[in-house]
Backbone as CSV, one residue per row, in Angstrom:
resi,resn,N_x,N_y,N_z,CA_x,CA_y,CA_z,C_x,C_y,C_z
1,MET,-83.578,-10.698,-25.148,-82.595,-10.263,-26.130,-83.204,-10.265,-27.522
2,SER,-82.449,-9.831,-28.528,-82.937,-9.776,-29.895,-83.069,-11.191,-30.448
3,ALA,-83.336,-11.295,-31.750,-83.521,-12.596,-32.371,-82.266,-13.453,-32.335
4,LEU,-81.117,-12.866,-32.039,-79.877,-13.618,-31.918,-80.003,-14.623,-30.773
5,SER,-79.609,-15.872,-31.009,-79.719,-16.884,-29.954,-78.668,-16.659,-28.885
6,ALA,-78.915,-17.230,-27.701,-77.961,-17.103,-26.599,-76.606,-17.681,-26.991
7,THR,-76.625,-18.802,-27.676,-75.361,-19.420,-28.100,-74.613,-18.517,-29.075
8,ASP,-75.340,-17.949,-30.015,-74.699,-17.061,-30.992,-74.121,-15.818,-30.322
9,LEU,-74.835,-15.264,-29.345,-74.309,-14.089,-28.652,-73.043,-14.451,-27.884
10,ARG,-73.049,-15.583,-27.218,-71.835,-15.995,-26.502,-70.678,-16.198,-27.481
11,ASP,-70.972,-16.755,-28.644,-69.923,-16.930,-29.656,-69.380,-15.574,-30.118
12,ARG,-70.257,-14.600,-30.246,-69.805,-13.271,-30.661,-68.948,-12.623,-29.574
13,CYS,-69.312,-12.829,-28.319,-68.478,-12.324,-27.225,-67.079,-12.930,-27.302
14,ASN,-67.019,-14.224,-27.477,-65.722,-14.903,-27.502,-64.902,-14.484,-28.720
15,LEU,-65.574,-14.273,-29.852,-64.857,-13.789,-31.031,-64.306,-12.395,-30.775
16,LEU,-65.121,-11.519,-30.219,-64.662,-10.166,-29.912,-63.436,-10.201,-29.006
17,ARG,-63.485,-10.993,-27.966,-62.350,-11.070,-27.030,-61.093,-11.571,-27.764
18,SER,-61.242,-12.540,-28.641,-60.089,-13.129,-29.332,-59.410,-12.157,-30.285
19,LEU,-60.110,-11.105,-30.689,-59.568,-10.156,-31.654,-58.728,-9.054,-31.013
20,HIS,-58.629,-9.061,-29.688,-57.754,-8.113,-28.989,-56.342,-8.694,-28.989
21,ARG,-55.550,-8.327,-29.995,-54.244,-8.954,-30.187,-53.150,-7.905,-30.324
22,VAL,-52.093,-8.085,-29.569,-50.912,-7.243,-29.723,-50.254,-7.574,-31.051
23,GLY,-49.937,-6.569,-31.831,-49.313,-6.774,-33.134,-50.309,-6.830,-34.268
24,ALA,-51.560,-7.160,-33.958,-52.636,-7.166,-34.952,-53.909,-6.695,-34.260
25,PRO,-53.947,-5.428,-33.863,-55.044,-4.942,-33.016,-56.389,-4.931,-33.722
26,LEU,-57.420,-4.935,-32.910,-58.782,-4.790,-33.401,-58.986,-3.334,-33.812
27,ILE,-59.379,-3.114,-35.050,-59.586,-1.766,-35.590,-61.080,-1.475,-35.585
28,LEU,-61.458,-0.397,-34.889,-62.871,-0.098,-34.666,-63.233,1.314,-35.124
29,PRO,-63.589,1.501,-36.412,-64.134,2.779,-36.852,-65.575,2.872,-36.315
30,ASN,-65.814,3.757,-35.364,-67.078,3.721,-34.619,-68.277,4.130,-35.472
31,ALA,-69.398,3.435,-35.215,-70.662,3.694,-35.898,-71.646,4.335,-34.928
32,TRP,-72.728,4.881,-35.470,-73.712,5.538,-34.599,-75.153,5.241,-34.988
33,ASP,-75.357,4.455,-36.043,-76.714,4.044,-36.404,-76.606,2.816,-37.303
34,VAL,-77.754,2.335,-37.770,-77.760,1.120,-38.587,-77.010,1.343,-39.897
35,VAL,-77.205,2.501,-40.519,-76.560,2.764,-41.812,-75.039,2.706,-41.673
36,THR,-74.486,3.378,-40.676,-73.025,3.391,-40.532,-72.512,2.041,-40.044
37,ALA,-73.282,1.329,-39.231,-72.863,-0.006,-38.806,-72.759,-0.951,-40.000
38,ARG,-73.742,-0.888,-40.858,-73.695,-1.740,-42.056,-72.543,-1.342,-42.973
39,ALA,-72.227,-0.060,-43.034,-71.097,0.387,-43.845,-69.781,-0.158,-43.287
40,VAL,-69.646,-0.169,-41.962,-68.442,-0.721,-41.326,-68.280,-2.199,-41.708
41,VAL,-69.356,-2.955,-41.642,-69.291,-4.384,-41.977,-69.012,-4.566,-43.464
42,ALA,-69.665,-3.780,-44.310,-69.451,-3.893,-45.754,-68.008,-3.602,-46.137
43,ALA,-67.339,-2.756,-45.349,-65.933,-2.437,-45.615,-64.991,-3.536,-45.137
44,GLY,-65.519,-4.537,-44.465,-64.704,-5.684,-44.090,-64.266,-5.746,-42.642
45,TYR,-64.729,-4.833,-41.807,-64.333,-4.859,-40.400,-65.100,-5.951,-39.657
46,PRO,-64.439,-6.660,-38.741,-65.062,-7.830,-38.112,-65.933,-7.527,-36.906
47,VAL,-65.944,-6.271,-36.458,-66.688,-5.871,-35.266,-67.235,-4.461,-35.499
48,VAL,-68.418,-4.197,-34.952,-68.971,-2.845,-34.926,-68.894,-2.322,-33.492
49,ALA,-68.353,-1.128,-33.330,-68.328,-0.451,-32.034,-69.158,0.814,-32.146
50,THR,-70.035,1.042,-31.183,-70.795,2.280,-31.196,-70.011,3.387,-30.505
51,SER,-70.343,4.607,-30.838,-69.826,5.799,-30.168,-70.984,6.413,-29.397
52,SER,-70.860,6.544,-28.081,-71.978,7.113,-27.315,-72.277,8.535,-27.767
53,GLU,-71.236,9.314,-28.040,-71.471,10.680,-28.496,-72.152,10.692,-29.852
54,GLY,-71.713,9.786,-30.735,-72.325,9.702,-32.053,-73.778,9.273,-31.993
55,VAL,-74.074,8.245,-31.188,-75.449,7.763,-31.055,-76.323,8.844,-30.424
56,ALA,-75.827,9.462,-29.357,-76.602,10.506,-28.686,-76.917,11.650,-29.648
57,ALA,-75.917,12.069,-30.432,-76.140,13.158,-31.383,-77.188,12.778,-32.426
58,ALA,-77.115,11.539,-32.919,-78.084,11.090,-33.915,-79.500,11.046,-33.353
59,LEU,-79.602,10.849,-32.038,-80.907,10.811,-31.381,-81.360,12.181,-30.892
60,GLY,-80.494,13.202,-31.050,-80.860,14.550,-30.654,-80.556,14.894,-29.216
61,HIS,-79.552,14.199,-28.633,-79.212,14.418,-27.228,-77.739,14.764,-27.083
62,ASP,-77.396,15.343,-25.928,-76.010,15.510,-25.546,-75.473,14.184,-25.018
63,ASP,-74.146,14.080,-24.969,-73.493,12.879,-24.441,-73.303,13.044,-22.933
64,GLU,-72.325,12.374,-22.372,-71.960,12.458,-20.958,-73.083,11.953,-20.055
65,ASP,-73.666,10.810,-20.429,-74.690,10.143,-19.619,-75.986,10.940,-19.534
66,ARG,-76.180,11.941,-20.424,-77.412,12.722,-20.378,-78.476,12.181,-21.327
67,ALA,-78.104,11.374,-22.289,-79.085,10.784,-23.190,-79.868,9.704,-22.449
68,PRO,-81.165,9.609,-22.682,-81.964,8.594,-21.988,-81.466,7.183,-22.276
69,ALA,-81.325,6.403,-21.227,-80.789,5.044,-21.369,-81.637,4.200,-22.301
70,ASP,-82.964,4.331,-22.203,-83.812,3.477,-23.039,-83.619,3.778,-24.515
71,GLU,-83.408,5.046,-24.854,-83.174,5.396,-26.252,-81.815,4.905,-26.729
72,MET,-80.795,5.071,-25.895,-79.456,4.626,-26.276,-79.420,3.104,-26.452
73,LEU,-80.060,2.398,-25.555,-80.071,0.935,-25.638,-80.911,0.463,-26.818
74,ALA,-82.004,1.145,-27.102,-82.813,0.775,-28.264,-82.021,0.967,-29.553
75,ALA,-81.235,2.039,-29.617,-80.390,2.258,-30.793,-79.356,1.146,-30.918
76,ALA,-78.769,0.757,-29.782,-77.788,-0.334,-29.800,-78.433,-1.632,-30.261
77,ALA,-79.656,-1.884,-29.825,-80.358,-3.096,-30.233,-80.606,-3.111,-31.737
78,ARG,-80.987,-1.977,-32.301,-81.212,-1.919,-33.750,-79.919,-2.185,-34.503
79,ILE,-78.830,-1.621,-34.011,-77.539,-1.846,-34.663,-77.159,-3.320,-34.590
80,ALA,-77.251,-3.914,-33.402,-76.863,-5.317,-33.237,-77.715,-6.246,-34.097
81,ALA,-78.994,-5.901,-34.255,-79.889,-6.743,-35.050,-79.660,-6.589,-36.550
82,SER,-78.926,-5.544,-36.941,-78.783,-5.236,-38.362,-77.515,-5.805,-38.985
83,VAL,-76.615,-6.342,-38.160,-75.335,-6.842,-38.678,-75.090,-8.255,-38.154
84,ASP,-74.189,-8.962,-38.831,-73.911,-10.345,-38.449,-72.525,-10.490,-37.835
85,VAL,-72.061,-9.429,-37.166,-70.765,-9.442,-36.482,-70.993,-8.990,-35.037
86,PRO,-70.002,-9.201,-34.154,-70.150,-8.710,-32.782,-70.296,-7.192,-32.749
87,VAL,-71.104,-6.723,-31.817,-71.282,-5.296,-31.587,-70.880,-4.990,-30.153
88,THR,-69.961,-4.041,-29.992,-69.593,-3.587,-28.663,-70.185,-2.201,-28.458
89,VAL,-70.884,-2.030,-27.346,-71.724,-0.860,-27.095,-71.037,0.079,-26.107
90,ASP,-70.941,1.336,-26.485,-70.454,2.352,-25.556,-71.591,2.655,-24.584
91,ALA,-71.504,2.083,-23.386,-72.567,2.224,-22.387,-72.277,3.336,-21.391
92,GLN,-71.394,4.259,-21.762,-71.078,5.441,-20.953,-70.673,5.016,-19.532
93,ALA,-71.317,5.569,-18.519,-70.974,5.197,-17.141,-71.964,4.195,-16.566
94,GLY,-72.713,3.533,-17.444,-73.639,2.501,-16.991,-75.045,2.994,-16.744
95,TYR,-75.337,4.251,-17.123,-76.692,4.800,-17.042,-77.273,4.776,-15.633
96,GLY,-76.413,4.762,-14.628,-76.902,4.747,-13.256,-77.478,3.415,-12.814
97,MET,-77.276,2.375,-13.603,-77.843,1.064,-13.284,-76.958,0.296,-12.314
98,GLU,-77.574,-0.565,-11.542,-76.829,-1.521,-10.747,-76.222,-2.564,-11.685
99,PRO,-75.133,-3.235,-11.266,-74.457,-4.163,-12.178,-75.358,-5.205,-12.825
100,ALA,-76.199,-5.872,-12.043,-77.046,-6.915,-12.616,-78.044,-6.336,-13.615
101,GLU,-78.559,-5.142,-13.318,-79.502,-4.484,-14.226,-78.807,-4.112,-15.533
102,LEU,-77.590,-3.595,-15.437,-76.840,-3.222,-16.638,-76.526,-4.449,-17.488
103,VAL,-76.093,-5.508,-16.848,-75.779,-6.742,-17.587,-77.025,-7.267,-18.292
104,ALA,-78.156,-7.252,-17.616,-79.393,-7.704,-18.244,-79.760,-6.840,-19.440
105,ALA,-79.542,-5.516,-19.317,-79.852,-4.607,-20.420,-78.938,-4.865,-21.614
106,LEU,-77.659,-5.099,-21.357,-76.712,-5.364,-22.451,-77.010,-6.701,-23.118
107,TRP,-77.360,-7.696,-22.316,-77.762,-8.995,-22.869,-78.992,-8.827,-23.762
108,ALA,-79.952,-8.023,-23.312,-81.203,-7.854,-24.046,-80.992,-7.214,-25.408
109,VAL,-79.967,-6.372,-25.544,-79.716,-5.728,-26.842,-78.681,-6.491,-27.663
110,ALA,-78.228,-7.641,-27.162,-77.266,-8.502,-27.865,-75.901,-7.846,-28.012
111,ALA,-75.453,-7.176,-26.959,-74.119,-6.582,-26.964,-73.073,-7.644,-26.658
112,ALA,-72.074,-7.747,-27.511,-70.963,-8.664,-27.243,-69.953,-8.052,-26.287
113,GLY,-69.948,-6.724,-26.222,-69.019,-6.029,-25.340,-69.563,-4.668,-24.989
114,CYS,-68.847,-3.983,-24.104,-69.279,-2.643,-23.720,-68.082,-1.815,-23.272
115,ASN,-68.223,-0.508,-23.416,-67.326,0.461,-22.771,-68.009,0.951,-21.503
116,LEU,-67.230,1.095,-20.428,-67.739,1.668,-19.187,-66.716,2.662,-18.677
117,GLU,-67.131,3.906,-18.471,-66.188,4.971,-18.141,-66.184,5.276,-16.649
118,ASP,-65.118,5.933,-16.197,-64.987,6.213,-14.760,-65.150,7.700,-14.420
119,THR,-65.805,8.447,-15.289,-66.167,9.820,-14.974,-67.556,9.851,-14.351
120,ASP,-67.686,10.589,-13.252,-68.985,10.876,-12.653,-69.420,12.231,-13.211
121,HIS,-70.239,12.203,-14.251,-70.589,13.445,-14.944,-71.437,14.358,-14.066
122,ALA,-72.279,13.783,-13.230,-73.125,14.612,-12.360,-72.279,15.402,-11.372
123,ALA,-71.217,14.758,-10.866,-70.346,15.406,-9.880,-69.232,16.205,-10.536
124,GLY,-69.004,15.975,-11.823,-67.944,16.687,-12.530,-66.550,16.267,-12.118
125,ARG,-66.369,14.992,-11.812,-65.057,14.494,-11.383,-64.948,13.008,-11.699
126,LEU,-63.741,12.474,-11.512,-63.545,11.038,-11.659,-64.137,10.301,-10.464
127,ARG,-64.646,9.117,-10.706,-65.108,8.272,-9.621,-63.922,7.774,-8.805
128,ASP,-64.158,7.514,-7.542,-63.123,6.925,-6.709,-62.653,5.613,-7.340
129,VAL,-61.347,5.443,-7.439,-60.808,4.298,-8.166,-61.206,2.976,-7.527
130,ASP,-61.195,2.893,-6.201,-61.550,1.638,-5.543,-63.025,1.323,-5.722
131,GLN,-63.857,2.343,-5.645,-65.287,2.111,-5.842,-65.582,1.710,-7.284
132,GLN,-64.885,2.352,-8.233,-65.088,1.995,-9.632,-64.618,0.572,-9.912
133,ALA,-63.482,0.188,-9.344,-62.991,-1.177,-9.529,-63.974,-2.186,-8.937
134,GLU,-64.517,-1.864,-7.774,-65.502,-2.760,-7.156,-66.746,-2.891,-8.029
135,TRP,-67.187,-1.752,-8.585,-68.371,-1.772,-9.452,-68.111,-2.580,-10.725
136,LEU,-66.957,-2.374,-11.338,-66.615,-3.148,-12.535,-66.526,-4.637,-12.220
137,GLY,-65.957,-4.970,-11.063,-65.909,-6.368,-10.654,-67.298,-6.947,-10.481
138,ALA,-68.220,-6.137,-9.975,-69.591,-6.597,-9.804,-70.282,-6.797,-11.156
139,VAL,-69.969,-5.941,-12.130,-70.484,-6.143,-13.485,-69.971,-7.462,-14.043
140,ARG,-68.681,-7.713,-13.864,-68.124,-8.979,-14.335,-68.809,-10.173,-13.660
141,GLN,-68.995,-10.109,-12.358,-69.608,-11.234,-11.643,-71.068,-11.421,-12.069
142,ALA,-71.774,-10.324,-12.302,-73.158,-10.438,-12.758,-73.227,-11.106,-14.133
143,ALA,-72.275,-10.776,-14.996,-72.237,-11.415,-16.312,-71.895,-12.896,-16.192
144,LEU,-70.915,-13.212,-15.357,-70.545,-14.615,-15.174,-71.703,-15.431,-14.630
145,ALA,-72.499,-14.832,-13.749,-73.634,-15.537,-13.166,-74.655,-15.942,-14.217
146,GLU,-74.655,-15.211,-15.350,-75.577,-15.513,-16.447,-74.877,-16.252,-17.595
147,SER,-73.645,-16.714,-17.339,-72.853,-17.378,-18.399,-72.759,-16.488,-19.642
148,TYR,-72.533,-15.212,-19.374,-72.479,-14.190,-20.422,-71.045,-13.668,-20.484
149,PRO,-70.260,-14.093,-21.488,-68.848,-13.689,-21.566,-68.658,-12.280,-22.124
150,LEU,-69.350,-11.336,-21.544,-69.323,-9.940,-21.970,-67.889,-9.399,-21.958
151,VAL,-67.489,-8.739,-23.031,-66.164,-8.133,-23.121,-66.249,-6.707,-22.583
152,ILE,-65.557,-6.453,-21.472,-65.636,-5.156,-20.811,-64.382,-4.342,-21.110
153,ASN,-64.592,-3.179,-21.716,-63.523,-2.233,-22.021,-63.691,-1.063,-21.053
154,ALA,-62.806,-0.950,-20.068,-62.948,0.056,-19.018,-62.241,1.343,-19.420
155,ARG,-63.012,2.412,-19.537,-62.420,3.689,-19.895,-61.731,4.296,-18.685
156,VAL,-60.554,4.857,-18.933,-59.704,5.459,-17.904,-59.583,6.939,-18.254
157,ASP,-60.177,7.824,-17.422,-60.460,9.182,-17.860,-59.592,10.325,-17.324
158,PRO,-58.456,10.096,-16.674,-57.701,11.246,-16.176,-57.304,12.268,-17.243
159,PHE,-57.159,11.824,-18.479,-56.736,12.734,-19.548,-57.904,13.479,-20.194
160,PHE,-59.134,13.039,-19.893,-60.295,13.481,-20.683,-60.703,14.922,-20.390
161,ALA,-60.921,15.257,-19.117,-61.350,16.626,-18.788,-60.308,17.669,-19.188
162,PRO,-59.012,17.450,-18.921,-58.015,18.434,-19.389,-58.004,18.588,-20.901
163,PHE,-58.215,17.494,-21.622,-58.245,17.553,-23.079,-59.415,18.410,-23.545
164,LEU,-60.595,18.198,-22.963,-61.770,18.971,-23.346,-61.612,20.448,-23.002
165,ALA,-60.926,20.708,-21.882,-60.715,22.093,-21.444,-59.549,22.759,-22.164
166,ASP,-58.859,22.005,-23.030,-57.700,22.511,-23.777,-56.619,23.020,-22.838
167,GLU,-56.424,22.294,-21.734,-55.360,22.648,-20.807,-54.028,22.177,-21.372
168,SER,-52.996,22.972,-21.149,-51.741,22.761,-21.876,-50.704,21.936,-21.118
169,GLY,-51.005,21.480,-19.913,-50.035,20.711,-19.154,-49.716,19.389,-19.830
170,PRO,-48.493,18.898,-19.663,-48.118,17.630,-20.298,-48.917,16.454,-19.730
171,GLN,-49.327,15.543,-20.598,-50.082,14.377,-20.159,-49.246,13.455,-19.275
172,GLU,-47.938,13.546,-19.379,-47.043,12.735,-18.552,-47.380,12.883,-17.062
173,GLU,-47.840,14.064,-16.660,-48.148,14.303,-15.251,-49.322,13.462,-14.757
174,LEU,-50.139,12.976,-15.670,-51.341,12.230,-15.305,-51.189,10.715,-15.478
175,VAL,-50.040,10.281,-15.962,-49.866,8.868,-16.290,-49.930,7.985,-15.049
176,SER,-49.312,8.392,-13.958,-49.311,7.541,-12.756,-50.727,7.231,-12.291
177,GLU,-51.591,8.256,-12.278,-52.981,8.027,-11.865,-53.711,7.151,-12.874
178,ALA,-53.458,7.364,-14.149,-54.104,6.545,-15.174,-53.673,5.084,-15.068
179,VAL,-52.395,4.849,-14.841,-51.899,3.476,-14.690,-52.508,2.822,-13.460
180,ARG,-52.594,3.572,-12.361,-53.194,3.032,-11.140,-54.626,2.583,-11.396
181,ARG,-55.373,3.402,-12.090,-56.756,3.063,-12.392,-56.832,1.873,-13.356
182,ALA,-56.032,1.901,-14.399,-56.081,0.831,-15.393,-55.784,-0.529,-14.763
183,ASN,-54.752,-0.610,-13.967,-54.395,-1.890,-13.364,-55.424,-2.338,-12.330
184,ALA,-56.028,-1.395,-11.614,-57.090,-1.752,-10.677,-58.286,-2.345,-11.410
185,TYR,-58.614,-1.790,-12.560,-59.761,-2.285,-13.312,-59.448,-3.656,-13.933
186,LEU,-58.235,-3.831,-14.407,-57.844,-5.148,-14.929,-57.883,-6.193,-13.816
187,ASP,-57.412,-5.836,-12.641,-57.462,-6.767,-11.511,-58.904,-7.107,-11.135
188,ALA,-59.830,-6.175,-11.405,-61.238,-6.407,-11.095,-61.930,-7.305,-12.115
189,GLY,-61.254,-7.563,-13.252,-61.804,-8.512,-14.209,-62.192,-7.967,-15.556
190,VAL,-61.849,-6.701,-15.863,-62.162,-6.207,-17.203,-61.186,-6.808,-18.212
191,ASP,-61.555,-6.720,-19.481,-60.746,-7.331,-20.537,-59.720,-6.384,-21.147
192,CYS,-60.031,-5.098,-21.110,-59.213,-4.113,-21.815,-59.403,-2.775,-21.121
193,VAL,-58.405,-1.908,-21.192,-58.526,-0.572,-20.619,-58.310,0.465,-21.709
194,TYR,-58.963,1.609,-21.532,-59.087,2.595,-22.598,-58.773,3.993,-22.056
195,PRO,-57.514,4.424,-22.131,-57.152,5.779,-21.691,-57.538,6.801,-22.761
196,ILE,-58.783,7.187,-22.745,-59.323,8.024,-23.812,-58.511,9.315,-23.940
197,VAL,-58.257,9.711,-25.167,-57.509,10.895,-25.604,-56.097,10.983,-25.026
198,LEU,-55.514,9.860,-24.681,-54.080,9.842,-24.370,-53.349,9.783,-25.704
199,TRP,-52.710,10.886,-26.063,-52.118,10.971,-27.390,-50.660,11.414,-27.380
200,GLU,-50.181,12.049,-26.308,-48.792,12.497,-26.299,-47.871,11.276,-26.236
201,LYS,-46.876,11.274,-27.081,-46.108,10.048,-27.316,-45.345,9.552,-26.086
202,PRO,-44.615,10.386,-25.360,-43.921,9.866,-24.172,-44.895,9.319,-23.128
203,ALA,-46.019,10.001,-22.952,-47.004,9.561,-21.956,-47.626,8.228,-22.354
204,LEU,-47.968,8.071,-23.611,-48.575,6.821,-24.056,-47.575,5.677,-23.987
205,ARG,-46.325,5.932,-24.341,-45.316,4.870,-24.237,-45.167,4.403,-22.785
206,ARG,-45.141,5.342,-21.856,-45.021,4.957,-20.452,-46.250,4.184,-19.984
207,PHE,-47.436,4.671,-20.353,-48.666,3.973,-19.978,-48.629,2.530,-20.480
208,MET,-48.264,2.341,-21.729,-48.213,0.999,-22.305,-47.227,0.111,-21.560
209,SER,-46.128,0.674,-21.115,-45.093,-0.134,-20.457,-45.479,-0.539,-19.039
210,GLU,-46.424,0.188,-18.412,-46.742,-0.058,-17.012,-48.092,-0.723,-16.789
211,VAL,-48.913,-0.826,-17.819,-50.236,-1.427,-17.669,-50.149,-2.926,-17.930
212,ARG,-50.854,-3.699,-17.107,-50.740,-5.153,-17.130,-51.874,-5.823,-17.917
213,GLY,-52.170,-5.330,-19.091,-53.230,-5.943,-19.873,-53.449,-5.214,-21.188
214,PRO,-54.425,-5.680,-21.983,-54.699,-5.071,-23.283,-55.142,-3.618,-23.158
215,VAL,-54.745,-2.817,-24.147,-55.022,-1.380,-24.135,-55.716,-0.970,-25.436
216,ASN,-56.770,-0.167,-25.291,-57.493,0.468,-26.390,-57.031,1.926,-26.464
217,VAL,-56.654,2.383,-27.647,-56.184,3.753,-27.823,-56.963,4.405,-28.955
218,ASN,-57.210,5.716,-28.824,-57.787,6.490,-29.923,-56.745,6.742,-30.995
219,CYS,-57.175,6.730,-32.232,-56.322,7.186,-33.327,-56.681,8.641,-33.583
220,LEU,-55.850,9.548,-33.068,-56.118,10.979,-33.128,-55.219,11.656,-34.155
221,PRO,-55.700,12.709,-34.777,-54.912,13.364,-35.837,-53.544,13.841,-35.382
222,ASN,-53.411,14.246,-34.117,-52.138,14.791,-33.651,-51.329,13.794,-32.831
223,GLY,-51.726,12.529,-32.854,-51.030,11.512,-32.069,-50.263,10.537,-32.947
224,PHE,-50.114,9.320,-32.445,-49.450,8.266,-33.196,-50.254,7.925,-34.450
225,THR,-49.560,7.519,-35.511,-50.251,6.954,-36.660,-50.732,5.556,-36.300
226,LEU,-51.604,5.024,-37.120,-52.093,3.670,-36.877,-50.950,2.664,-36.898
227,ALA,-50.031,2.819,-37.826,-48.889,1.911,-37.893,-48.037,1.999,-36.634
228,GLU,-47.863,3.205,-36.108,-47.088,3.378,-34.878,-47.799,2.745,-33.684
229,LEU,-49.125,2.840,-33.639,-49.882,2.218,-32.557,-49.740,0.708,-32.595
230,VAL,-49.732,0.142,-33.797,-49.513,-1.302,-33.934,-48.148,-1.672,-33.361
231,ASP,-47.122,-0.923,-33.736,-45.773,-1.192,-33.245,-45.674,-1.010,-31.729
232,LEU,-46.468,-0.118,-31.189,-46.437,0.154,-29.755,-47.036,-0.988,-28.940
233,GLY,-47.872,-1.805,-29.578,-48.427,-2.967,-28.888,-49.841,-2.800,-28.383
234,VAL,-50.587,-1.803,-28.895,-51.977,-1.686,-28.471,-52.772,-2.868,-29.016
235,ALA,-53.862,-3.207,-28.320,-54.687,-4.344,-28.720,-55.954,-3.921,-29.447
236,ARG,-56.232,-2.621,-29.406,-57.517,-2.153,-29.942,-57.376,-0.663,-30.260
237,VAL,-57.901,-0.246,-31.412,-57.829,1.158,-31.827,-59.227,1.607,-32.238
238,SER,-59.653,2.745,-31.687,-60.985,3.249,-32.010,-60.924,4.739,-32.324
239,TRP,-62.017,5.229,-32.899,-62.070,6.622,-33.374,-63.103,7.459,-32.622
240,GLY,-63.924,6.870,-31.767,-64.944,7.633,-31.062,-65.831,8.378,-32.041
241,PRO,-66.124,9.664,-31.789,-66.999,10.417,-32.687,-66.275,11.070,-33.861
242,LEU,-64.988,10.833,-34.033,-64.223,11.575,-35.041,-64.754,11.367,-36.454
243,LEU,-65.144,10.144,-36.793,-65.634,9.899,-38.150,-66.966,10.602,-38.377
244,GLN,-67.806,10.632,-37.348,-69.059,11.366,-37.482,-68.792,12.850,-37.708
245,TRP,-67.852,13.402,-36.937,-67.522,14.821,-37.097,-67.009,15.111,-38.509
246,GLU,-66.154,14.226,-39.029,-65.614,14.436,-40.376,-66.720,14.337,-41.421
247,LEU,-67.612,13.380,-41.233,-68.713,13.222,-42.184,-69.625,14.446,-42.163
248,LEU,-69.906,14.954,-40.969,-70.749,16.143,-40.872,-70.072,17.368,-41.483
249,ALA,-68.757,17.478,-41.320,-68.032,18.590,-41.942,-68.128,18.508,-43.462
250,HIS,-68.005,17.288,-43.989,-68.120,17.096,-45.441,-69.540,17.415,-45.908
251,PHE,-70.521,16.989,-45.129,-71.921,17.260,-45.460,-72.180,18.764,-45.481
252,SER,-71.633,19.472,-44.490,-71.803,20.928,-44.438,-71.168,21.594,-45.654
253,ALA,-70.005,21.108,-46.047,-69.340,21.665,-47.229,-70.167,21.414,-48.486
254,MET,-70.763,20.233,-48.589,-71.628,19.925,-49.739,-72.858,20.824,-49.749
255,LEU,-73.434,21.054,-48.575,-74.593,21.941,-48.496,-74.239,23.352,-48.942
256,ALA,-73.071,23.823,-48.511,-72.638,25.162,-48.909,-72.416,25.244,-50.415
257,ALA,-71.906,24.154,-50.981,-71.572,24.155,-52.406,-72.804,24.197,-53.310
258,ILE,-73.935,23.716,-52.815,-75.128,23.658,-53.666,-76.094,24.812,-53.400
259,GLN,-75.710,25.711,-52.502,-76.582,26.856,-52.254,-76.624,27.767,-53.463
260,VAL,-77.806,28.343,-53.707,-77.956,29.249,-54.850,-78.431,30.611,-54.334
């Protein structure tokens, strides 16, 4: 692992877990390199969360598990070494690693937590829910075997492909499958579940009412406000690549403004 001691990393894991609170959720404006991670800490946020899409883009790669694992993990290590707060790493679908190998890699980069998604990008579909729950449980057991209190945020992806495809069907139709997956992953030992891009209000309210554990939600422009998400009882709010996209749009506008 990095220069961070084993005791300090375990303390950061425990701090990260303690910050998942209903009524006072963990706010995670996602970073993608050392500069943005330090900016997040300087602004007063107690945790840095990476965005896999943001990190991959900064490294010159596409997302969806196509960026080389060694490069993504090296970037995470630089971020973790540059700040004095817990860092939770978006580890995509685990880079094809076996649970013990993934846990060792996360320990080596001093990750206090991780995101793990249930999309099989190579196959273009969701992973079987029982197999994914078994795999997540194995990640948890591998971490426990090393006395590593890794905070696992399990991404729940039924809403993701339709959102990317701009399909117009109501998200309510997908809630039952999302709830089934979320509760299976919580039963397997994850700390939090993350129904990425679930933004329609009736669907999110139902999901929140039926899931048996902490929930991470995106703060999206067309969804609930941050204040509404707090009232809804989410434990964690993140932005994914949205801040990077906004920054790049501003940068492009500045470039256009100075052209002669």
